[in-house]
TORMI-53846 format. One record per residue (C-alpha): residue in one letter; x, y, z. Coordinates in steps of 0.05 Angstrom, whole numbers, plus 32768, in hexadecimal, padded with zeros to 4 digits. Example, Ala and Ser with C-alpha at 12.3 -4.5 7.8 and 13.67 -1.06 7.14 Angstrom:
<pts>
+---+------+------+------+
| r |   xx |   yy |   zz |
+---+------+------+------+
| a | 80F6 | 7FA6 | 809C |
| s | 8111 | 7FEB | 808F |
+---+------+------+------+
</pts>
This chain:
<pts>
+---+------+------+------+
| r |   xx |   yy |   zz |
+---+------+------+------+
| m | 7EAF | 8036 | 81A7 |
| d | 7EA5 | 7FF5 | 8180 |
| l | 7EAC | 800B | 8138 |
| s | 7EC7 | 8042 | 810D |
| v | 7EB3 | 8041 | 80C3 |
| v | 7EE3 | 8069 | 8098 |
| i | 7EC7 | 807C | 8054 |
| p | 7EF2 | 80A2 | 8021 |
| l | 7EC8 | 80C3 | 7FEB |
| f | 7ECE | 80ED | 7FAC |
| n | 7E8F | 8107 | 7F89 |
| e | 7E5E | 80D5 | 7FA7 |
| e | 7E25 | 8104 | 7FB9 |
| e | 7DEE | 80D3 | 7FA3 |
| s | 7E03 | 809A | 7FD0 |
| l | 7E19 | 80B9 | 8012 |
| g | 7DD5 | 80C1 | 8034 |
| e | 7DBF | 807B | 8021 |
| l | 7E02 | 805D | 8036 |
| f | 7DFF | 807D | 807B |
| e | 7DB8 | 8064 | 8086 |
| l | 7DCE | 801D | 8075 |
| i | 7E09 | 8021 | 80A4 |
| q | 7DDE | 803F | 80DB |
| k | 7DAA | 8008 | 80D3 |
| v | 7DDF | 7FD1 | 80D9 |
| m | 7E00 | 7FF1 | 8116 |
| n | 7DBF | 7FFC | 813B |
| k | 7DA8 | 7FB5 | 812D |
| n | 7DE8 | 7F99 | 814C |
| n | 7DEC | 7FCC | 8185 |
| f | 7E30 | 7FE6 | 816F |
| s | 7E4A | 8029 | 8187 |
| f | 7E68 | 8048 | 8148 |
| e | 7E7F | 8083 | 8120 |
| v | 7E80 | 808E | 80D5 |
| i | 7EB9 | 80BA | 80BC |
| f | 7EAF | 80D5 | 8075 |
| i | 7EEE | 80F1 | 8054 |
| d | 7EDC | 811E | 801A |
| d | 7F18 | 8119 | 7FEB |
| g | 7F0D | 815C | 7FC8 |
| s | 7EC8 | 814F | 7FAB |
| t | 7EAD | 8181 | 7F79 |
| d | 7E64 | 816E | 7F81 |
| d | 7E37 | 8175 | 7FBE |
| s | 7E57 | 813B | 7FE4 |
| w | 7E71 | 8167 | 801D |
| d | 7E2E | 8189 | 8027 |
| i | 7E0F | 8145 | 8031 |
| v | 7E46 | 812F | 8061 |
| a | 7E3E | 8170 | 8089 |
| s | 7DF2 | 8165 | 808B |
| l | 7DFB | 811E | 80A5 |
| a | 7E2D | 8135 | 80D9 |
| g | 7DFB | 816A | 80F0 |
| q | 7DC3 | 8138 | 80F7 |
| h | 7DE8 | 80FC | 8113 |
| k | 7E1E | 80FC | 8149 |
| e | 7E3C | 80BD | 812A |
| a | 7E4A | 80DF | 80E8 |
| k | 7E8B | 8105 | 80E1 |
| g | 7EAC | 8126 | 80A5 |
| i | 7EF0 | 813C | 808E |
| r | 7EF9 | 8165 | 804F |
| f | 7F38 | 816D | 8025 |
| r | 7F45 | 81AE | 8000 |
| r | 7F54 | 8186 | 7FC1 |
| n | 7F58 | 813E | 7FA9 |
| y | 7F92 | 811A | 7FCA |
| g | 7F7E | 80D1 | 7FBC |
| k | 7F60 | 8098 | 7FE2 |
| s | 7F9F | 8088 | 800A |
| a | 7FA3 | 80CE | 8027 |
| a | 7F59 | 80CB | 8039 |
| l | 7F61 | 8089 | 805D |
| n | 7F9F | 80A1 | 8081 |
| v | 7F7A | 80DD | 809D |
| g | 7F3D | 80B3 | 80AE |
| f | 7F68 | 8080 | 80D2 |
| a | 7F88 | 80B7 | 80FD |
| d | 7F43 | 80CC | 8117 |
| a | 7F23 | 8087 | 811D |
| c | 7F14 | 8074 | 8166 |
| g | 7EEF | 8032 | 815F |
| d | 7F0C | 7FF0 | 8178 |
| v | 7F00 | 7FD6 | 8131 |
| v | 7F09 | 8003 | 80F4 |
| v | 7EE4 | 7FF1 | 80B5 |
| t | 7EF3 | 8012 | 8072 |
| m | 7EC2 | 8012 | 8038 |
| d | 7EB6 | 8037 | 7FF8 |
| a | 7E80 | 806C | 7FF2 |
| d | 7E61 | 8052 | 7FB1 |
| l | 7E33 | 801E | 7FD1 |
| q | 7E5A | 7FE5 | 7FB2 |
| d | 7E6E | 7FCE | 7FF8 |
| n | 7E35 | 7FB2 | 8022 |
| p | 7E31 | 7FCB | 806B |
| d | 7E10 | 7F89 | 807E |
| e | 7E56 | 7F6A | 807C |
| i | 7E6D | 7F96 | 80B7 |
| p | 7E55 | 7F6A | 80F1 |
| e | 7E79 | 7F2C | 80D8 |
| l | 7EB8 | 7F54 | 80CA |
| y | 7EB4 | 7F70 | 8111 |
| q | 7EAC | 7F29 | 812D |
| m | 7EE9 | 7F11 | 8107 |
| i | 7F13 | 7F49 | 8126 |
| i | 7EF8 | 7F45 | 816D |
| g | 7EE3 | 7EFC | 8173 |
| e | 7F17 | 7ED9 | 8146 |
| k | 7F4F | 7F0A | 8158 |
| y | 7F62 | 7F1D | 8111 |
| d | 7F8D | 7F5B | 8109 |
| l | 7F70 | 7F6A | 80C4 |
| v | 7F39 | 7F4C | 809A |
| s | 7F35 | 7F5C | 8050 |
| g | 7EF7 | 7F55 | 8026 |
| w | 7EF7 | 7F28 | 7FE9 |
| k | 7EC6 | 7F3B | 7FB2 |
| k | 7EC4 | 7EF5 | 7F95 |
| k | 7E8B | 7F06 | 7F66 |
| r | 7E95 | 7F4A | 7F46 |
| y | 7E69 | 7F76 | 7F1B |
| d | 7EA2 | 7F98 | 7EF8 |
| p | 7EB3 | 7F93 | 7EAD |
| p | 7EEE | 7F66 | 7E97 |
| s | 7F18 | 7FA5 | 7E8C |
| k | 7F1A | 7FAB | 7ED8 |
| t | 7F16 | 7F64 | 7EF0 |
| v | 7F4E | 7F47 | 7EC6 |
| p | 7F83 | 7F7B | 7EDA |
| t | 7F6B | 7F75 | 7F22 |
| k | 7F78 | 7F2A | 7F22 |
| l | 7FBE | 7F35 | 7F06 |
| f | 7FCB | 7F6B | 7F3A |
| n | 7FB4 | 7F3F | 7F73 |
| w | 7FDE | 7F05 | 7F5A |
| a | 801D | 7F30 | 7F57 |
| t | 800F | 7F4D | 7F9C |
| r | 8006 | 7F07 | 7FBA |
| k | 8048 | 7EF0 | 7F9D |
| m | 8070 | 7F2C | 7FB3 |
| s | 8051 | 7F36 | 7FF8 |
| g | 8046 | 7EEF | 800E |
| i | 7FFF | 7F02 | 8025 |
| y | 7FCD | 7ED5 | 8003 |
| l | 7F90 | 7F01 | 7FFB |
| h | 7F64 | 7EFD | 7FBE |
| d | 7F50 | 7F47 | 7FBC |
| f | 7F82 | 7F79 | 7FD7 |
| n | 7F5D | 7FB3 | 7FB8 |
| c | 7F1A | 7FA5 | 7FD9 |
| g | 7F04 | 7FE5 | 7FFD |
| l | 7EDF | 7FBE | 8033 |
| k | 7F10 | 7FAB | 8069 |
| a | 7F11 | 7FA7 | 80B5 |
| y | 7F4B | 7FB6 | 80E4 |
| r | 7F5B | 7FB6 | 812D |
| n | 7F65 | 7FFE | 8141 |
| d | 7FAF | 7FF6 | 8152 |
| v | 7FBC | 7FDC | 810B |
| i | 7FA5 | 801B | 80E9 |
| k | 7FCC | 8046 | 811B |
| c | 800C | 8022 | 8107 |
| v | 8008 | 8029 | 80BC |
| e | 8013 | 8067 | 8092 |
| v | 7FEB | 8067 | 8051 |
| y | 8004 | 8094 | 8019 |
| g | 800A | 8096 | 7FCD |
| e | 7FE1 | 805B | 7FB4 |
| m | 7FF2 | 8030 | 7FF0 |
| h | 7FA9 | 8025 | 8005 |
| r | 7FAC | 7FE6 | 7FDB |
| y | 7FE5 | 7FCC | 8006 |
| i | 7FCC | 7FD8 | 804C |
| p | 7FCF | 7F8D | 805A |
| v | 8018 | 7F8F | 8044 |
| l | 8027 | 7FCB | 8070 |
| a | 8004 | 7FAA | 80AA |
| k | 802D | 7F6A | 80A2 |
| q | 806D | 7F93 | 80A1 |
| a | 8057 | 7FB5 | 80E2 |
| g | 8050 | 7F70 | 8103 |
| f | 8005 | 7F63 | 80FA |
| t | 8007 | 7F1E | 80DB |
| k | 7FC1 | 7F02 | 80E9 |
| i | 7FA0 | 7F19 | 80A9 |
| g | 7F5F | 7EFA | 8093 |
| e | 7F2F | 7EFD | 8058 |
| k | 7EE4 | 7EFC | 8052 |
| v | 7EBA | 7EF3 | 8013 |
| v | 7E8E | 7F31 | 800E |
| q | 7E56 | 7F46 | 7FE0 |
| h | 7E68 | 7F74 | 7FA6 |
| q | 7E2D | 7FA0 | 7F93 |
| a | 7E26 | 7FC1 | 7F4F |
| r | 7E33 | 800B | 7F50 |
| k | 7DF1 | 802F | 7F5A |
| y | 7E05 | 8077 | 7F4D |
| g | 7E3B | 809A | 7F25 |
| s | 7E78 | 807A | 7F06 |
| s | 7EBB | 805F | 7F1C |
| k | 7EF0 | 8093 | 7F2F |
| f | 7F2B | 8065 | 7F1E |
| g | 7F4C | 805B | 7EDB |
| m | 7F7C | 8027 | 7EBF |
| n | 7FB8 | 8050 | 7ED9 |
| r | 7FA8 | 8037 | 7F1F |
| f | 7FC4 | 7FF2 | 7F0C |
| i | 8005 | 800F | 7EF4 |
| n | 800B | 803C | 7F31 |
| g | 7FF7 | 8002 | 7F5D |
| f | 802E | 7FD5 | 7F41 |
| l | 8063 | 800B | 7F49 |
| d | 804C | 8016 | 7F91 |
| l | 8052 | 7FCB | 7F9E |
| l | 809A | 7FCE | 7F87 |
| t | 80A6 | 800A | 7FB3 |
| i | 8088 | 7FEC | 7FF2 |
| t | 80AC | 7FAA | 7FE6 |
| f | 80EF | 7FCE | 7FDF |
| i | 80E5 | 7FFD | 8019 |
| s | 80CF | 7FC6 | 8047 |
| a | 810D | 7F9E | 8038 |
| y | 8142 | 7FD4 | 8031 |
| g | 8123 | 8015 | 804B |
| k | 8150 | 8015 | 8088 |
| k | 818C | 7FF5 | 8067 |
| p | 8193 | 800E | 8020 |
| m | 81DD | 7FFC | 801E |
| h | 81CA | 7FB3 | 8022 |
| f | 81A9 | 7FB9 | 7FDE |
| f | 81CE | 7FF0 | 7FB9 |
| g | 8211 | 7FE1 | 7FD8 |
| l | 820D | 7F97 | 7FC9 |
| m | 81F5 | 7FA2 | 7F82 |
| g | 822A | 7FD7 | 7F76 |
| t | 8262 | 7FAD | 7F92 |
| l | 824F | 7F70 | 7F68 |
| i | 8249 | 7F99 | 7F28 |
| f | 828B | 7FBD | 7F36 |
| i | 82AE | 7F7B | 7F41 |
| l | 8292 | 7F60 | 7F00 |
| g | 82AC | 7F9C | 7ED9 |
| f | 82EF | 7F9B | 7EFD |
| g | 82F6 | 7F51 | 7EF0 |
| i | 82EA | 7F5A | 7EA5 |
| t | 831C | 7F93 | 7EA2 |
| t | 8350 | 7F69 | 7EC8 |
| w | 8345 | 7F2E | 7E99 |
| l | 834E | 7F5C | 7E5C |
| g | 8390 | 7F75 | 7E7A |
| i | 83AB | 7F30 | 7E8A |
| d | 8397 | 7F17 | 7E45 |
| k | 83BC | 7F52 | 7E25 |
| l | 83FB | 7F45 | 7E4F |
| w | 83FA | 7EFB | 7E3C |
| y | 83F9 | 7F0B | 7DF2 |
| l | 8432 | 7F3D | 7DFA |
| q | 845C | 7F09 | 7E1E |
| q | 8451 | 7ED9 | 7DE4 |
| g | 8465 | 7F0F | 7DB3 |
| i | 8421 | 7F0D | 7D92 |
| r | 8403 | 7F4E | 7D7B |
| k | 83C1 | 7F5D | 7D9F |
| q | 838F | 7F95 | 7D96 |
| l | 838F | 7FCD | 7DC8 |
| i | 8362 | 7FC2 | 7E05 |
| a | 8340 | 8004 | 7DF6 |
| d | 832C | 7FE9 | 7DB1 |
| n | 8306 | 7FB0 | 7DD1 |
| p | 82BB | 7FC0 | 7DDB |
| l | 82BC | 7F93 | 7E19 |
| f | 82EA | 7FC5 | 7E3B |
| y | 82B5 | 7FFC | 7E37 |
| i | 827F | 7FCD | 7E50 |
| a | 82AB | 7FBC | 7E8B |
| l | 82BB | 8006 | 7E97 |
| t | 8271 | 8018 | 7E96 |
| t | 8262 | 7FDF | 7EC5 |
| m | 8296 | 7FF8 | 7EF7 |
| v | 8278 | 803F | 7EF4 |
| i | 8231 | 8024 | 7F00 |
| g | 824A | 7FFA | 7F3A |
| t | 826C | 8036 | 7F59 |
| l | 822D | 8061 | 7F52 |
| l | 8201 | 802B | 7F71 |
| f | 8231 | 8025 | 7FAC |
| l | 8230 | 8070 | 7FB6 |
| a | 81E4 | 806F | 7FB2 |
| g | 81E3 | 803C | 7FEA |
| f | 8214 | 8065 | 8013 |
| l | 81EA | 80A5 | 800B |
| g | 81AB | 807D | 801A |
| e | 81CA | 8066 | 805B |
| l | 81DC | 80AD | 806E |
| i | 8195 | 80C5 | 8060 |
| s | 8176 | 808A | 8085 |
| r | 81A1 | 8092 | 80C3 |
| n | 8195 | 80DD | 80C7 |
| a | 814A | 80DB | 80B8 |
| p | 811B | 80EA | 80F2 |
| d | 80FE | 80AD | 8114 |
| r | 80B9 | 809F | 80F7 |
| n | 80A3 | 806D | 812C |
| t | 80B2 | 8032 | 80FF |
| y | 80B9 | 8002 | 813A |
| h | 8073 | 7FF0 | 8151 |
| i | 806F | 7FD9 | 8199 |
| k | 803A | 7FA4 | 81A6 |
| e | 8035 | 7FAA | 81F1 |
| k | 805B | 7FBF | 8230 |
| h | 805E | 7FA5 | 8278 |
| g | 8075 | 7FCD | 82B3 |
| i | 8081 | 800C | 828B |
| t | 8055 | 8049 | 8292 |
+---+------+------+------+
</pts>
């Protein structure tokens, strides 16, 4: 199969029929074999009835329905697990992504050998309340990930099939699939300017809290990628350095006290010096951080293998 189109949706009953027709028209025009996988993320309108009707009328249409709303990342993760196409395209269900972009995205994956191609909505039809935070979010992600894409949050992306089989999307991590792919060893990541269409039906399902959650998830993924398998390298190092700092201050206070006693000069008690309590607190924090690293190592080493090591190819092994 040439293409799988994975479409997460939540209360998009007005647009689903029209979207499938547009996708079908593009696929037939380019002679692609394809499937469209709709993932209903707990819709409360008639979205699932429409998906079920499309699946009954067209063999290319498939549907998965959640019992409740789990979020876009969960929907993508389930869709990725069932996608069979050589190239997997993700797009939103609100008609803001144009299916006419699919053939060029497919060519970039197959012809130009990209692992992943992300859409860039260079001209957007969103209000400043969405575009300004989005630009800040993209800037921070570029700096922290080292992947220089302009629009990490664009729903229109294309992947080689083995890319989506090697990444696990959870929480709000759908924004960081390029980062997850890079960590799994897929480094040829491209970008394509795509058309952003004004929303035709309904309203946006995302609020301002997505930017806060997105930034926290960026910190999480950055930390886990660097120290997920070696937490002692972070907590142990930080704890040791902080403990040494506190111990050094305490030692200096003791030596200073002894020097004054040898000179016969009256000196305040060490326990009366606020610096002593700062040093003591620092030593306690350092010890706790070291213990956190030690416990993290125990958990990491005894956790079940989650297939973190992605094998690119084999020779002579069946």
